[in-house]
N, C-alpha and C positions, 0 to 999 in steps of 0.2 A: 413548574418546569423551567420557566425563565430564570428564576433565582438559582437553580442548580446549574444551568448553563453558564451564567455569569461566574458562579463560584468555580466551576471547572476551568473557565478561561484564566482566572486569576491564579489558581493553583498550578495550571499547566505552564504558564509563563514563568512562574517562580521555581519550577521543579529543576532539580539538578540534572535530570535526564535530558532536558532541553539543552542545557549548556554543553553537555558532553557530545550530544549528537550534532549540535551546531559546529563544534570543532571538527567533527568528522565530515560534515558537509563542506566546510572550507577546504579540508584536505582533498576531498573528492573533486572539487572544482579545480583545485591546483593540479591534480593529476590529469584532469581533462585538458587543461591548458598545455601541460607538458606533452601529452599524447599528440595534440595538434601540432606542436612545434617539431616533434620528431617524425611526423608523418611526411612522406615524400610528396604526396598529392592530396588534394581536397582536405585541407586542415579544418575548414569549417564543418564538414561532414563528420570528421573524426571527433572534433570537440563536442559537437551536438550529441553524437551517439554516446560518448563516454559520460557527458553531462546528464543525459536522460537516464542512463543506467544508474548513476550516483543518486539522482533525484528519487528514483523508484526505491532504491535501497534505503535511503534515509527516511522516506515516508513510511515504509514498512516498520522500520525500527521505532520511529516516533509513535506509530499506532500502538504497537505492542507495549512500549515503555510507558506511554501515557495511561493505558489501561492498568498497567502494573502500579503506577504511582497514584492514580486518582480513584481507582476502584478496589483492586486487590489489597493494597496496603491499608486502605481505610478499614477493611474487614479485619485485617491482622491487628491493627492498633485499636480496634473497637471504637474509633471515632465516628463510624457510621451510625452508632446509636444516637449521637447528638444530632446528626443530620436528619435521621428518620423521626426525630422528636418533633419536627415542624409539622404543622397541620396540613399535610399533603400526603398523598399515597406513595407507596414505594415505586409505582410505575412512573410518577412524575420525576422522582429522583433518578431512576434508571435511564429513562429517555433523555432527561436533561444532561446526564453525564455523557451519553452517547452523542447527542447533538453538540455539546461543548467540545468533545474530542475531535469530531469531524470538522467543526468550524476552525479549530486550531490547525488541523491538517490542511484545510483549504488555504489558510493564510501562509502556512509554511510552504505549500506547493507554489503559490503565486510568488512568494519571495525568492525561492530557489529557481523558479522558472525565469524570473527577471535576471537572476545572476547568470543562468545558462545563456540567456539571450545576449547579455553583455559580453560573456566569455566568447561566444561565437563571433560577435562583432570584432573583438580584439584579435581573434585568430585569423581573420580574413584581411588584415591590413596589408600584409606583404605579398599576398598571393590571390590572384583573381581566378576563381574556379569557373570551369566551363559549364558545369551543372551546379547551380546555386541551391542552397537549402531553402525550404519553404516555411515562412513564418505566417503571421496573420491568424486567420480563423483556424487553419490547420493546427497551428501550435497550441492555440487555446483548447482545441478538441483533444489534443494529446494530454494536456495538463488536466482536463476534466476527467479523462479516462484514468489518469494516475490517482486522482482524488477518489474516484469510485473504487478503484482497486484497494486503496488503503482503508476506505470505509468498510469494505467487506471483511478485511483482515481485522478491523476493530470489532465488528459485530461478532465474528467467530471467537475472538479472544474474550469478549465480554460474556459469551455463552459459557465458556469454560470457567470464567471468574464467578459466574452466578452460583456454581455449586462447589467450586474448588475449596479445599480446606487450607491450602498453603498458597502464598502469593507467587511462588516460583512456577507453579503448574500452569497458570494461564500464559505466563511469559514464554515458557518453553513450548507450549502447545501452539501459541500464536506464531512464533518464529518458524516452527516446523510446518504449520499450515501454509504460511506465506511461501516457503521454499517449494513445497510439493505442488501447490496450486499454480504457481508461476512456471514450474518446470513441466507440468502435465502435458501441455501441447507439444513441447520439444521431444519428450519421451515417446509419445504416440507417433510422431513423425519419424523418429529414429527407428522404431520397431517396424513401421510400415515400409520403410525404404529397403527395397530388395538389394541395393548396392552397398548397404552399410555393413559393418562388421557384426551388427546385432541382428541381422536378418535370420540367423539360425535359432535365435531365441524367440522368434515371433510366435510360433505355435503355442508355446507354453506361457510366455510372459504377457503377450498382447491381451488375452482375455482377462487376466488378473488386473492389468492396468486399466482396461476399459470398465471393469467393475468398480474400481476406485473412483472413476469419473461420475458414478451415480451419487457419490458421497461428498464430493468437493467440486467447486466450479473451476472452469479452465480460465484462470486469470491471465494466461498468456494472450488471450484474445483482446485484452485491454491494452496491450503494448502496441500502440499505433505509431511508433516512431518512423515507420517507413513513409508515412504521409509527409513528414517534414524533411526527412533525409533524402528521399528519392522522388517524392511526388507520386507515390504508388497509391492510387485511389482504390485498388483492390482490397486494401485493409478495411475500408469502410463497409464492404459487404459482410465481412466476418464480425465487425464490431457490433452490429445490430444484435446478433445472437448473444455475443459476449456480454453486452450491456444488460439485456433482458435477463440472462441467466444470473449475472452477478447481483442485480437488484433483487431478484426473487430470493436468491440464497441469503443475501444480507438481511432481508426482511424476516425470513423464517428464523434465522439465528437470533435476531434482535427480539422478536416477539416471544420466541421460546425462552430466551434468557430472562426476559422480564417476568414471564409466567413462573419460572423456577425461583427467581429472586423474591417474588411476592409471597411465595409459600415457604421460603427458607426460614428455619429456626436458628437464631444465633445463640451461642452459648455465652 
């Protein structure tokens, strides 16, 4: 398993997907800086909010594209045959790939988190906010939740990759899953709000949306930015359920995908 983890690291760093998304990350950080400059008040809060949004977006893209590059395309190119020829089980290969991708995501998250921190510091040079943003342990907790969020997306994408016959299917499914799972909480809140324009759809749509909740986790519970933006400790109360739900869902996806891959017959 350790050998596959190291191989995943080397391949992930050399992949073209990393270079493309690194450029996107720089553009998003630049957009966060511009947003803070055009903000009339609280530039640090605006910069941090936009920066965290960009970080979550980039991590989701990295998770999906790394699975595409390091798992799905290996099946398409048949290079997986050479990897599986080593004297170790398919499970070691599969869990090694997953551990390697998650460790890459962790390093990417810490790197971008440091960039966001520097960005916020630069945004507050000319303006002293009355309510300052909160870093320290709260910020590390937000970054940890982002890593868990992307780890769940990775596990789901690998589940699709374990039986998919084309490399594009896991990528499309992973991106769709990330969008739906992260939007689930907002959709539920919108339908339950009696003052919203969607209140008339509540009777028909709400049961359908709640049924979908049995199939996917609510990844919006892992968006803890209110901790660092406003010092809202109420987010911690919801995060416990979100963390437990996400870990359980990710483990189920990972174990099921390893079981399917172990029994897969390659042509």
